[in-house]
C-alpha positions as CSV (number, residue, x, y, z in Angstrom):
1,M,32.2,64.3,-5.2
2,L,34.9,66.6,-4.6
3,S,35.9,70.1,-3.3
4,I,38.8,71.3,-5.2
5,L,40.4,74.2,-3.1
6,I,42.7,76.8,-4.9
7,P,44.6,79.4,-2.6
8,A,45.7,82.2,-5.0
9,S,47.6,85.4,-4.3
10,N,48.1,87.8,-7.4
11,E,47.8,84.8,-9.9
12,A,46.3,86.6,-12.7
13,A,48.8,85.2,-15.2
14,H,48.0,81.6,-14.2
15,I,44.6,81.2,-12.4
16,G,42.7,81.1,-16.1
17,A,44.8,78.4,-17.3
18,C,44.3,76.5,-14.0
19,L,40.8,76.7,-13.8
20,D,40.6,75.9,-17.8
21,A,42.4,72.6,-17.1
22,V,40.3,71.8,-13.8
23,L,37.0,72.5,-15.7
24,R,38.3,70.0,-18.6
25,S,38.1,67.1,-16.0
26,E,36.5,64.0,-16.9
27,G,34.6,61.2,-15.0
28,L,33.2,63.6,-12.2
29,A,29.5,64.3,-12.3
30,H,29.7,67.0,-9.7
31,A,32.6,69.0,-7.9
32,Q,33.0,72.3,-6.0
33,I,36.0,74.6,-6.9
34,V,36.7,77.3,-4.4
35,V,39.3,79.8,-5.3
36,A,40.7,81.7,-2.3
37,A,41.8,85.0,-3.5
38,N,44.3,86.1,-0.8
39,G,45.1,89.7,-0.7
40,C,44.9,90.1,-4.5
41,D,45.5,93.7,-6.1
42,D,45.5,92.3,-9.6
43,E,42.7,90.5,-11.6
44,T,42.8,87.0,-10.0
45,A,39.4,87.1,-8.5
46,A,37.8,88.8,-11.7
47,I,39.4,86.1,-14.1
48,A,38.3,83.3,-11.8
49,K,34.6,84.6,-11.8
50,R,34.7,84.4,-15.6
51,H,34.7,80.7,-15.2
52,T,31.5,80.5,-13.3
53,A,29.3,79.8,-16.3
54,A,31.6,77.0,-17.5
55,A,31.4,75.5,-14.3
56,V,27.5,75.6,-14.2
57,Q,27.5,74.1,-17.6
58,K,29.4,71.3,-16.3
59,G,27.2,70.7,-13.4
60,W,29.8,71.9,-10.9
61,E,29.9,74.9,-8.6
62,L,32.4,77.6,-8.4
63,T,33.0,80.0,-5.4
64,V,35.5,82.8,-5.5
65,L,36.4,84.1,-2.0
66,E,37.8,87.8,-2.1
67,L,40.0,87.8,1.1
68,P,42.3,90.2,2.6
69,A,45.8,89.7,2.8
70,I,45.8,86.8,5.3
71,G,48.6,84.4,3.9
72,K,48.3,81.0,2.1
73,I,47.4,79.5,5.6
74,G,44.7,81.7,6.1
75,A,43.5,81.2,2.5
76,L,43.7,77.6,2.9
77,N,41.5,77.5,6.0
78,A,39.0,80.1,4.4
79,A,38.7,77.6,1.4
80,D,38.2,74.6,3.8
81,A,35.5,76.5,5.6
82,A,33.7,77.0,2.1
83,A,34.1,73.5,1.3
84,K,30.9,71.3,0.9
85,F,32.5,68.0,0.3
86,E,34.5,65.7,2.8
87,T,36.9,64.4,-0.2
88,R,39.2,67.6,-0.7
89,A,41.9,68.3,-3.1
90,Y,44.4,71.4,-2.5
91,L,45.8,72.8,-5.8
92,D,48.1,75.6,-6.5
93,A,46.9,78.1,-8.7
94,D,50.0,77.7,-11.3
95,V,49.3,73.9,-11.8
96,L,47.8,72.3,-14.9
97,V,46.0,68.9,-14.4
98,D,45.2,66.3,-16.8
99,P,41.6,65.6,-17.5
100,A,41.6,62.4,-15.9
101,L,43.4,63.3,-12.6
102,F,40.4,64.3,-10.5
103,S,38.5,61.2,-11.3
104,Q,41.3,59.0,-10.4
105,L,42.2,60.6,-7.0
106,T,38.5,60.4,-6.0
107,Q,38.3,56.9,-7.0
108,A,41.9,56.1,-5.1
109,L,40.5,58.0,-1.8
110,A,37.0,55.9,-1.9
111,T,37.7,54.1,1.4
112,P,36.9,54.7,4.9
113,D,40.7,54.5,5.7
114,P,42.6,57.7,6.1
115,R,44.4,58.2,2.7
116,Y,46.3,60.9,0.9
117,A,46.8,60.9,-3.0
118,S,48.3,62.9,-5.7
119,G,49.1,62.6,-9.6
120,T,52.2,61.9,-11.3
121,L,54.4,65.2,-11.2
122,R,55.9,66.6,-14.3
123,L,57.8,69.8,-14.1
124,S,56.8,72.4,-16.6
125,A,58.9,73.7,-19.2
126,A,61.2,76.5,-17.7
127,A,62.1,79.6,-19.5
128,S,65.5,80.3,-17.9
129,W,68.5,78.1,-18.7
130,S,69.3,77.8,-15.0
131,T,65.9,76.3,-14.2
132,R,65.9,74.1,-17.1
133,A,69.3,72.6,-15.9
134,Y,68.2,72.5,-12.3
135,A,65.1,70.6,-13.4
136,R,66.9,67.9,-15.4
137,T,68.5,66.8,-12.1
138,Y,65.6,67.7,-9.8
139,A,63.3,65.3,-11.8
140,K,65.7,62.3,-10.7
141,V,66.1,62.8,-7.2
142,P,64.4,60.3,-5.1
143,F,61.7,62.6,-3.5
144,V,60.4,63.0,-7.1
145,T,60.8,59.5,-8.4
146,D,60.0,57.7,-5.3
147,G,56.6,57.7,-3.3
148,V,54.1,60.3,-3.6
149,P,55.5,63.9,-3.3
150,G,52.2,65.8,-4.0
151,A,54.2,69.2,-4.8
152,G,51.6,71.5,-5.8
153,L,48.7,69.2,-5.5
154,F,47.5,66.8,-2.8
155,A,43.9,65.2,-1.9
156,V,42.7,63.6,1.0
157,N,39.4,61.9,2.0
158,A,37.3,62.5,4.8
159,S,39.1,60.2,7.7
160,G,42.4,61.5,6.1
161,R,41.2,65.2,6.6
162,A,40.4,64.5,10.0
163,R,44.1,63.9,10.9
164,W,44.4,67.9,11.5
165,G,42.0,70.7,12.2
166,A,42.8,74.1,10.6
167,F,46.2,74.6,9.0
168,P,48.8,75.5,11.2
169,D,50.7,78.6,10.8
170,I,53.6,77.2,9.3
171,I,55.8,77.6,6.1
172,S,55.3,74.1,4.3
173,D,51.8,73.2,4.4
174,D,52.5,70.4,2.0
175,T,55.0,68.8,3.9
176,F,52.9,68.7,7.0
177,V,50.1,67.2,5.3
178,R,52.1,64.5,3.5
179,L,53.9,63.5,6.6
180,S,50.7,63.4,8.6
181,F,50.1,60.0,6.4
182,T,52.3,56.8,6.5
183,P,54.0,55.9,3.2
184,E,51.4,53.0,3.0
185,E,48.8,55.6,3.4
186,R,49.9,57.7,0.3
187,I,48.6,56.9,-3.0
188,G,50.0,57.9,-6.7
189,V,47.6,57.7,-9.6
190,C,48.7,57.6,-13.1
191,A,47.1,61.0,-14.4
192,G,49.6,63.9,-14.0
193,Y,50.0,67.4,-13.5
194,D,52.3,70.1,-14.5
195,W,54.2,71.9,-11.8
196,P,56.7,74.9,-12.6
197,L,59.8,75.6,-10.7
198,V,60.6,79.1,-10.0
199,E,62.9,80.9,-12.8
200,G,66.5,81.8,-12.2
201,F,69.3,80.8,-10.1
202,R,68.5,83.5,-7.3
203,A,64.9,82.4,-7.0
204,L,65.8,78.6,-6.9
205,V,68.1,79.6,-3.8
206,R,65.3,81.4,-2.3
207,V,62.7,78.9,-2.6
208,R,64.9,76.0,-1.9
209,R,66.2,77.8,1.5
210,R,62.4,78.4,2.2
211,Q,61.6,74.6,1.5
212,N,64.5,73.4,3.9
213,A,63.1,75.7,6.5
214,G,59.8,74.6,6.2
215,V,60.9,71.0,6.6
216,D,62.8,71.9,9.5
217,E,59.8,73.8,11.2
218,V,57.5,70.8,10.7
219,F,60.1,68.3,12.4
220,A,60.8,70.8,15.1
221,R,57.1,71.6,15.9
222,Y,55.7,67.9,15.1
223,P,58.6,65.7,15.7
224,A,56.3,62.5,15.5
225,L,55.9,63.4,12.0
226,A,59.3,62.6,11.1
227,N,58.5,58.9,11.5
228,N,56.6,59.1,8.1
229,D,59.3,60.6,6.3
230,E,60.6,57.8,4.0
231,K,62.6,60.1,1.8
232,R,66.0,58.5,0.7
233,P,68.9,60.9,0.5
234,V,70.9,60.9,-2.8
235,G,73.7,58.6,-2.5
236,L,77.4,59.1,-3.6
237,R,76.8,56.7,-6.4
238,Q,73.7,58.2,-7.8
239,M,75.4,61.7,-7.5
240,L,78.4,60.4,-9.5
241,E,76.0,59.0,-12.1
242,M,74.0,62.1,-12.3
243,A,77.2,64.3,-12.7
244,L,78.4,62.2,-15.6
245,R,75.1,61.9,-17.3
246,D,74.5,65.7,-17.2
247,P,77.3,67.7,-15.6
248,I,75.8,71.0,-16.4
249,G,72.4,70.0,-14.8
250,F,74.2,68.5,-11.7
251,G,76.4,71.4,-11.4
252,V,73.7,73.9,-11.3
253,Y,71.6,71.6,-8.7
254,A,74.8,71.4,-6.5
255,A,75.3,75.1,-6.7
256,V,72.0,75.8,-5.4
257,A,72.3,73.4,-2.7
258,L,75.7,75.0,-1.7
259,A,74.3,78.5,-1.9
260,V,71.6,77.6,0.5
261,K,74.0,76.0,3.1
262,F,76.6,78.7,3.2
263,S,74.4,81.9,2.3
264,P,72.9,84.0,5.2
265,Q,69.2,82.8,6.1
266,S,66.3,85.0,5.0
267,T,64.2,86.3,8.1
268,Q,61.0,86.0,6.2
269,T,58.9,82.9,6.7
270,W,57.5,83.1,3.3
271,E,58.7,83.5,-0.2
272,R,56.6,83.8,-3.4
273,G,56.9,80.5,-5.5
274,R,58.0,82.3,-8.7
């Protein structure tokens, strides 16, 4: 049995498709879905509630929490408090999962040993040319191709969830959780999911800056977690190969990295993913 926890803030454009995909899941007799609608002033909660009958017909439970604007971390903690099962998956509201994914995750986590698991990440088709170009190179960096990145979706078993209490008030909850496990404790399953990058060059810079700040914050506040970071940097040879194979894609990717490095830091601790 599995609790699927979905923090959502003004996700009316995405939550319906996300829940449709979740409810197409196969191989799980019973599961709980918790949508934590955080400070929404759109139809996120209403759209989520429309999936209640489909969940009941499947033998699942769907709970929609209508919360004040308490941020993603507050939404995660509220969803955790409502979770009924010890095995838990944390899912972004703009992610689309394969039907076999949650069944495979549950099987992978069926051990008393602490485990973290995720599926095979696929980048969603982008609308803007800059994001399409950026994605071609991003999909080839070691963070994506090696290990279990868990961007947009990760799951833990009971002993894994016991690694931390409430989610701390940090920028990058996914980095914090991933690095709470050694590389040997992270499991990747074959079933996949579609995860979107942000659209447009400026948005890519904003989010990349936020991602970097989030990783730096985790290392500063929890230095021991750095021991679990197996991420390989992109080497010179690999960069040259990327540049030769796709000069436009590599150029956009490099331009985003340079813009993050040399542009002023934002004073905000959170940026919307889109």
